[in-house]
C-alpha angles and dihedrals in degrees: 000000000000094000090057090051091049094052093043094046093051095040093088090049093047111162078087108108112209141140128188124209120185119193115192128181113229106203095190094052092035089229145117110239115202129196116187124187128190136160110271094227093050092046090049089054090051092050092047092051092047092051098035092235115133095188103047117134105205094201096047107026121178136211093058094302123137131210087237092057092046096050094040089052091050097045092046087066101036103037119051134163134196123195115208088343098310125110113252127219109240113210108207104212101179147280146249136202113242112184106293095348137076114224114206121197117209133170137198111203133204097035104151097165138333143195099199142020117196114199124196116187128166094154109164094348089118087064105036121032090201092054115139121197111194116203124193120187125190117188118158089309142056117313117274118206140189140177113228121196141173089277094041111039100154137061132175116213116198128199120199099182120177122201 
């Protein structure tokens, strides 16, 4: 997909600081399915800062911690979604390593219909002031996209769907 291409294209340049989050409505499942990609090294710096642990290895954590726990805890603070003005419960399903990025899979269940999705993302902005968090939302219409930054961490997507 395009987001994979973006991360792979820029991986060789990396001091670019970017994440890509795709939010897609699955009508059959009545859920929002979210895929969020970030460079592993940047995400690791964010988790280290959150936990105050300078030596933490996100892919091979010690002391009984798991990568899933670390990433889930980080994203629960730095990626938030409201549906029609109400905070949504993000179910962190898991992750996979994909080249230089970590891909997280998240789901919001029981979404029958909606008028707005509010997305807050300040992923890694505490580490890199030039961090860009691209967000793509698809809900029964063409994709809507936004670039969130340290200075602009929130976007409201509206859907005026006529039947």
